[in-house]
C-alpha positions as CSV (number, residue, x, y, z in Angstrom):
1,M,-115.8,-50.4,-67.5
2,Q,-116.1,-53.2,-65.0
3,Q,-114.0,-51.3,-62.5
4,V,-116.2,-48.2,-63.1
5,L,-119.4,-50.1,-62.5
6,A,-118.1,-51.8,-59.4
7,I,-116.9,-48.6,-57.8
8,V,-120.0,-46.6,-58.7
9,A,-122.3,-49.3,-57.3
10,M,-120.3,-49.3,-54.1
11,N,-120.6,-45.5,-53.8
12,F,-124.3,-45.7,-54.2
13,R,-124.6,-48.2,-51.5
14,N,-122.5,-46.0,-49.2
15,I,-124.5,-42.8,-49.8
16,P,-126.8,-43.5,-46.7
17,A,-123.7,-43.4,-44.6
18,R,-123.2,-39.8,-45.7
19,A,-126.9,-39.0,-45.6
20,A,-126.7,-35.6,-43.8
21,A,-124.0,-34.2,-46.2
22,S,-125.8,-35.6,-49.2
23,W,-129.1,-34.0,-48.2
24,V,-127.4,-30.6,-47.8
25,A,-126.2,-30.8,-51.4
26,V,-129.5,-32.1,-52.7
27,L,-131.5,-29.3,-51.0
28,G,-129.0,-26.7,-52.2
29,F,-129.5,-27.8,-55.8
30,A,-133.3,-28.0,-55.3
31,G,-133.4,-24.4,-54.0
32,V,-131.5,-23.1,-57.0
33,V,-133.8,-24.9,-59.4
34,L,-137.0,-23.9,-57.5
35,V,-136.1,-20.2,-57.6
36,L,-134.8,-20.3,-61.2
37,V,-137.9,-22.1,-62.6
38,A,-140.3,-20.0,-60.5
39,V,-138.8,-16.7,-61.8
40,L,-138.7,-17.9,-65.4
41,A,-142.3,-19.2,-65.1
42,I,-143.4,-15.5,-64.7
43,G,-141.9,-14.6,-68.0
44,E,-143.2,-17.8,-69.7
45,G,-146.7,-17.2,-68.3
46,F,-146.8,-13.5,-69.4
47,N,-145.4,-14.4,-72.8
48,T,-148.0,-17.1,-73.3
49,T,-150.8,-14.8,-72.2
50,L,-149.9,-12.2,-74.8
51,K,-149.2,-14.7,-77.6
52,N,-152.4,-16.7,-77.0
53,V,-154.3,-14.0,-78.8
54,G,-152.1,-14.0,-81.8
55,A,-153.4,-14.9,-85.3
56,D,-151.8,-14.6,-88.7
57,D,-155.0,-13.8,-90.5
58,V,-155.9,-10.8,-88.3
59,A,-154.1,-7.5,-88.7
60,I,-153.7,-4.7,-86.2
61,V,-153.2,-1.2,-87.6
62,V,-152.0,1.8,-85.5
63,R,-150.6,5.2,-86.4
64,G,-147.2,5.2,-88.0
65,G,-144.4,5.2,-85.4
66,S,-146.6,3.9,-82.6
67,S,-145.3,1.0,-80.6
68,D,-148.6,0.3,-78.8
69,E,-152.2,1.3,-78.7
70,M,-151.9,4.0,-76.1
71,S,-149.7,6.1,-78.3
72,S,-151.8,5.7,-81.4
73,S,-154.5,8.0,-82.8
74,L,-156.6,7.4,-86.0
75,Q,-159.2,9.6,-87.5
76,P,-162.5,8.4,-89.2
77,N,-160.9,9.0,-92.6
78,D,-158.0,6.7,-91.6
79,V,-160.5,4.0,-90.6
80,S,-162.3,4.3,-94.0
81,V,-159.0,3.8,-95.9
82,I,-157.9,0.9,-93.7
83,T,-161.2,-1.0,-93.9
84,G,-161.3,-0.4,-97.7
85,A,-157.9,-1.8,-98.4
86,P,-157.5,-5.0,-100.5
87,G,-157.3,-8.3,-98.6
88,V,-160.0,-7.5,-96.0
89,L,-162.6,-10.2,-95.5
90,R,-166.1,-8.8,-96.2
91,Q,-169.5,-10.1,-95.2
92,G,-171.6,-11.1,-98.1
93,G,-169.0,-10.7,-100.9
94,A,-166.7,-8.0,-102.3
95,N,-169.0,-5.1,-101.6
96,G,-170.2,-6.3,-98.2
97,Q,-169.4,-4.9,-94.7
98,P,-165.7,-5.4,-93.8
99,F,-164.9,-7.6,-90.8
100,A,-163.1,-4.9,-88.9
101,A,-163.4,-3.1,-85.6
102,A,-162.1,0.4,-84.9
103,E,-161.2,0.4,-81.2
104,L,-160.5,2.8,-78.4
105,F,-158.1,2.1,-75.6
106,V,-158.2,3.9,-72.2
107,T,-157.3,3.0,-68.6
108,L,-159.2,2.7,-65.3
109,D,-157.7,3.2,-61.9
110,V,-158.9,0.1,-59.9
111,P,-157.7,-1.4,-56.7
112,K,-156.4,-5.0,-56.6
113,R,-158.2,-7.5,-54.5
114,S,-155.0,-8.9,-52.9
115,T,-153.3,-5.7,-51.9
116,G,-155.8,-2.8,-52.3
117,A,-153.2,-1.0,-54.4
118,F,-154.5,0.8,-57.4
119,A,-153.5,-0.3,-60.9
120,N,-154.2,0.7,-64.5
121,V,-156.8,-1.6,-66.0
122,P,-157.2,-1.4,-69.7
123,M,-160.7,-0.5,-71.0
124,R,-161.4,-1.1,-74.6
125,G,-164.1,0.4,-76.8
126,T,-165.1,-1.9,-79.6
127,D,-168.2,-2.7,-81.8
128,V,-170.2,-5.8,-82.8
129,Y,-167.2,-7.2,-84.8
130,G,-164.8,-7.0,-81.8
131,P,-165.8,-10.5,-80.4
132,Q,-165.8,-12.0,-83.9
133,L,-162.2,-11.0,-84.4
134,R,-161.2,-13.0,-81.3
135,S,-161.6,-16.7,-82.2
136,K,-161.8,-17.9,-78.5
137,F,-164.1,-15.1,-77.2
138,K,-166.9,-16.5,-75.1
139,I,-169.4,-15.0,-72.6
140,E,-169.0,-17.1,-69.4
141,S,-171.8,-15.5,-67.4
142,G,-174.3,-12.8,-68.1
143,R,-174.6,-11.4,-71.6
144,M,-172.9,-9.3,-74.2
145,L,-173.2,-5.6,-73.9
146,T,-175.8,-3.7,-75.9
147,P,-174.3,-1.1,-78.4
148,G,-175.2,2.5,-77.6
149,K,-175.7,1.8,-73.8
150,N,-173.5,2.4,-70.8
151,E,-172.8,-1.3,-70.4
152,V,-169.5,-3.2,-70.1
153,V,-168.4,-6.8,-70.1
154,V,-165.4,-7.7,-68.0
155,G,-162.6,-10.2,-68.8
156,A,-162.3,-13.2,-66.5
157,G,-158.8,-12.3,-65.4
158,A,-159.8,-8.7,-64.5
159,A,-162.9,-10.0,-62.6
160,R,-160.7,-12.3,-60.5
161,T,-157.9,-9.7,-59.8
162,F,-159.6,-6.4,-59.3
163,E,-162.3,-5.0,-57.0
164,G,-165.7,-3.9,-58.2
165,M,-165.7,-6.1,-61.3
166,E,-168.6,-8.4,-60.2
167,L,-171.4,-9.3,-62.6
168,G,-174.5,-7.0,-62.0
169,G,-172.4,-4.3,-60.3
170,T,-171.6,-0.8,-61.6
171,M,-168.4,1.1,-62.1
172,K,-167.6,4.7,-62.8
173,S,-165.1,5.8,-65.4
174,G,-164.7,9.0,-67.4
175,N,-168.0,10.9,-66.9
176,A,-170.2,7.9,-67.0
177,V,-171.4,5.1,-64.8
178,W,-171.3,1.6,-66.4
179,E,-173.4,-1.5,-65.7
180,I,-171.4,-4.8,-65.7
181,V,-173.6,-7.2,-67.7
182,G,-171.2,-10.0,-68.5
183,I,-168.0,-11.8,-67.8
184,F,-166.0,-13.1,-70.8
185,S,-163.1,-15.4,-71.5
186,D,-160.7,-15.5,-74.4
187,G,-158.6,-18.7,-74.1
188,G,-156.4,-17.2,-71.3
189,S,-155.2,-14.4,-73.5
190,V,-154.3,-10.8,-72.6
191,T,-157.8,-9.8,-73.6
192,E,-159.1,-11.3,-70.3
193,S,-157.4,-8.4,-68.5
194,E,-159.6,-5.9,-70.2
195,V,-163.0,-4.2,-69.7
196,W,-165.0,-3.8,-72.9
197,A,-167.6,-1.1,-73.8
198,D,-169.2,0.2,-76.9
199,A,-166.6,2.4,-78.7
200,R,-169.0,5.3,-79.6
201,V,-170.2,5.5,-76.0
202,L,-166.7,5.3,-74.6
203,Q,-165.6,8.2,-77.0
204,G,-168.2,10.4,-75.4
205,A,-167.4,9.3,-71.8
206,F,-163.7,10.2,-72.2
207,N,-164.2,13.2,-74.5
208,R,-162.3,11.6,-77.4
209,G,-164.4,13.0,-80.2
210,A,-164.5,10.7,-83.2
211,T,-160.9,9.3,-82.8
212,F,-159.9,5.7,-82.5
213,Q,-156.5,4.2,-81.6
214,T,-156.4,0.9,-83.5
215,V,-158.2,-0.9,-86.3
216,R,-158.4,-4.7,-86.0
217,V,-159.1,-6.3,-89.4
218,K,-159.9,-9.9,-90.4
219,L,-158.1,-10.8,-93.6
220,I,-159.3,-13.2,-96.3
221,S,-156.4,-15.4,-95.4
222,A,-152.9,-15.1,-93.8
223,A,-151.5,-15.0,-97.3
224,D,-153.3,-11.7,-98.0
225,F,-151.4,-9.9,-95.2
226,V,-148.6,-8.7,-97.5
227,T,-151.1,-7.2,-100.0
228,F,-153.1,-5.5,-97.2
229,R,-149.9,-4.1,-95.5
230,D,-148.3,-2.9,-98.7
231,S,-151.4,-1.1,-99.9
232,L,-151.6,0.9,-96.7
233,T,-147.9,1.7,-96.2
234,T,-147.8,3.0,-99.8
235,D,-151.0,5.0,-99.6
236,K,-150.3,8.7,-99.2
237,R,-153.6,9.3,-97.4
238,V,-152.6,7.5,-94.3
239,N,-149.5,7.1,-92.0
240,V,-149.9,3.7,-90.4
241,S,-148.0,0.8,-89.0
242,V,-149.4,-2.7,-89.9
243,R,-148.6,-6.0,-88.2
244,T,-150.3,-9.3,-87.8
245,E,-151.9,-9.8,-84.5
246,R,-149.2,-12.4,-83.6
247,E,-146.4,-10.0,-84.4
248,F,-148.0,-7.2,-82.5
249,M,-148.5,-9.2,-79.4
250,A,-145.0,-10.7,-79.5
251,A,-143.6,-7.2,-79.6
252,Q,-145.8,-6.3,-76.6
253,A,-144.4,-9.2,-74.6
254,S,-140.7,-8.7,-75.5
255,V,-139.7,-6.0,-73.0
256,L,-141.1,-7.6,-69.8
257,T,-140.1,-11.1,-70.9
258,T,-136.5,-10.0,-71.5
259,M,-136.4,-8.3,-68.1
260,I,-137.8,-11.3,-66.3
261,R,-135.5,-13.8,-68.0
262,T,-132.4,-11.6,-67.4
263,A,-133.4,-11.3,-63.7
264,G,-134.1,-15.0,-63.5
265,F,-130.7,-16.0,-64.9
266,A,-128.9,-13.5,-62.7
267,I,-130.6,-14.9,-59.6
268,G,-130.0,-18.4,-60.7
269,L,-126.3,-17.7,-61.3
270,L,-125.9,-16.2,-57.8
271,M,-127.7,-19.0,-56.1
272,G,-125.9,-21.5,-58.3
273,V,-122.5,-20.3,-57.0
274,G,-123.7,-21.1,-53.5
275,A,-125.0,-24.5,-54.5
276,M,-121.8,-25.3,-56.3
277,F,-119.8,-24.5,-53.1
278,G,-122.1,-26.7,-51.2
279,A,-121.5,-29.5,-53.7
280,L,-117.8,-28.9,-53.4
281,N,-117.9,-29.1,-49.6
282,T,-120.0,-32.3,-49.7
283,M,-117.8,-34.0,-52.2
284,Y,-114.5,-33.0,-50.6
285,S,-116.0,-34.3,-47.3
286,A,-116.9,-37.6,-49.1
287,V,-113.4,-37.9,-50.6
288,A,-111.8,-37.2,-47.2
289,T,-114.0,-39.8,-45.5
290,R,-113.2,-42.4,-48.2
291,A,-109.5,-41.6,-48.4
292,R,-108.4,-45.0,-47.1
293,E,-111.1,-46.8,-49.2
294,I,-109.9,-45.0,-52.4
295,A,-106.2,-45.7,-51.6
296,T,-107.1,-49.4,-51.0
297,L,-108.9,-49.7,-54.3
298,R,-105.9,-48.1,-56.1
299,A,-103.5,-50.5,-54.3
300,L,-105.6,-53.4,-55.5
301,G,-105.2,-52.3,-59.1
302,F,-108.2,-50.0,-59.8
303,G,-107.1,-47.2,-62.1
304,P,-107.6,-43.4,-61.6
305,L,-110.3,-43.2,-64.3
306,P,-112.8,-45.5,-62.5
307,I,-112.3,-43.6,-59.3
308,L,-112.7,-40.2,-61.1
309,V,-115.9,-41.4,-62.7
310,S,-117.3,-42.7,-59.5
311,V,-116.9,-39.4,-57.6
312,M,-118.3,-37.4,-60.6
313,T,-121.2,-39.8,-60.9
314,E,-122.1,-39.3,-57.2
315,A,-122.0,-35.5,-57.6
316,L,-124.2,-35.7,-60.7
317,L,-126.6,-38.0,-58.9
318,L,-127.0,-35.6,-56.1
319,A,-127.5,-32.7,-58.5
320,F,-130.1,-34.6,-60.5
321,A,-132.0,-35.5,-57.4
322,G,-131.9,-31.9,-56.3
323,G,-133.0,-30.7,-59.7
324,V,-135.9,-33.1,-59.9
325,L,-137.0,-32.1,-56.3
326,G,-136.7,-28.4,-57.1
327,G,-138.7,-28.8,-60.3
328,I,-141.5,-30.8,-58.6
329,C,-141.7,-28.1,-55.9
330,A,-141.8,-25.3,-58.5
331,Y,-144.5,-27.0,-60.5
332,L,-146.7,-27.8,-57.5
333,A,-146.3,-24.3,-55.9
334,F,-146.4,-22.0,-59.0
335,N,-147.9,-23.6,-62.1
336,G,-151.2,-21.9,-62.8
337,Y,-150.8,-19.4,-60.0
338,Q,-152.8,-16.3,-61.0
339,T,-151.3,-12.9,-60.7
340,S,-150.9,-9.6,-62.6
341,T,-148.1,-7.4,-63.6
342,L,-147.4,-4.2,-65.6
343,N,-147.1,-4.3,-69.3
344,Y,-144.3,-1.9,-69.9
345,Q,-145.4,-1.2,-73.5
346,S,-148.9,0.1,-72.6
347,F,-148.4,0.7,-68.8
348,T,-151.5,-1.3,-68.0
349,Q,-152.0,-4.3,-65.8
350,V,-152.0,-7.8,-67.4
351,T,-153.4,-10.7,-65.5
352,F,-151.7,-14.0,-66.2
353,A,-150.8,-17.4,-64.7
354,F,-147.3,-18.7,-64.0
355,A,-146.4,-21.3,-66.6
356,V,-144.0,-24.0,-65.4
357,T,-143.4,-25.7,-68.8
358,P,-141.6,-29.0,-69.5
359,A,-138.9,-26.9,-71.2
360,L,-138.4,-24.9,-68.0
361,L,-138.2,-28.0,-65.9
362,A,-135.6,-29.5,-68.3
363,S,-133.6,-26.3,-68.2
364,G,-133.6,-26.3,-64.4
365,I,-132.4,-29.9,-64.1
366,A,-129.8,-29.3,-66.8
367,Y,-128.5,-26.3,-64.8
368,A,-128.3,-28.4,-61.6
369,L,-126.4,-31.1,-63.5
370,M,-123.9,-28.4,-64.7
371,L,-123.4,-27.2,-61.2
372,G,-122.9,-30.8,-60.0
373,L,-120.4,-31.4,-62.8
374,V,-118.4,-28.3,-61.7
375,G,-118.9,-29.1,-58.0
376,G,-117.6,-32.7,-58.3
377,S,-114.7,-32.1,-60.6
378,L,-112.1,-30.7,-58.1
379,P,-112.8,-33.3,-55.4
380,A,-112.7,-36.0,-58.1
381,L,-109.3,-34.8,-59.2
382,R,-108.1,-34.7,-55.6
383,A,-109.2,-38.3,-55.1
384,V,-107.1,-39.6,-57.9
385,R,-104.1,-37.4,-57.3
386,Q,-103.7,-38.3,-53.6
387,P,-100.7,-40.6,-53.1
388,I,-101.7,-44.2,-52.2
389,V,-99.5,-44.2,-49.1
390,T,-101.1,-41.0,-47.8
391,G,-104.5,-42.4,-48.3
392,L,-103.7,-45.7,-46.5
393,R,-102.5,-43.7,-43.5
394,A,-105.7,-41.7,-43.3
395,T,-107.9,-42.2,-40.2
């Protein structure tokens, strides 16, 4: 152990003499971590946005076999059966009005502020219980829409990302012109990507008759979900799929999150190969430069293991430095960066922020260390296997 510490300390002191080659390796590792963390931060941010709205005591009901709101359709009789099921929280006791909102879901074709390209923005028709079913819903500016009127409130994310969403302005959709009377937030959830209107007015504007697409229900408690779900899935009058809000939103996030993570790991793997070869080149150069030094140490009685450990330690140090540098750059450049992307479940735009989490940073640094371990192993083996006489003759 004394030999290991002595050689490692000597190597650290000699790193400035190999500054150029060392910086090449560090920057290579940093580039890999920067790109890997940035790409994975997209999926993390999107996933967080969808899951932020999830609650276990709120249920979402769609037509049986529907994977999302767009493909669902529910009639007024269906809504009556759903809101009358056991487990639903009611205002003023067992015979009171249920805390439930039958909602409509359509899309608007709106240009983005950044590019001018048109995108599908979700527009939701709801009622007075809609805001109460979102625990973090808050009007940030303006006021809540008035039921029965052609008024809308716009999510904060949609207002930032898309044109024509300013408070006090008007917008046209369906066969109606809508007045924007408020901007709302919802704790950074996917709801902030939406435009809200009164469900009955929206039905007329888009010629939807009396149909809805989802029913959102507040349960007495999370423990009542099983009773609520089983009563509906066994009721012959309706054909519905019932999930908690948390389960529903997790399913919505799964497709895109999987795609982004797969792409991120693929890009990271390809760049990692390049960084690993850079580390190999740097460490081979370091070993070649120190051939006489290593041979002298071995001739003085230093064993192969301390020399092996010293070379590996240098490679891991460079990898760690690169990983930390790349992580810091990724955090400063991308954390909180606002953008939007397509939700492949509903084919509508979702606004979200990149999320560079501690777990992502730790994963990036761990990946850099793994590359450094592989990149330093072959040069380390070469250092200990080289004959002493050959090393002493090196120039």
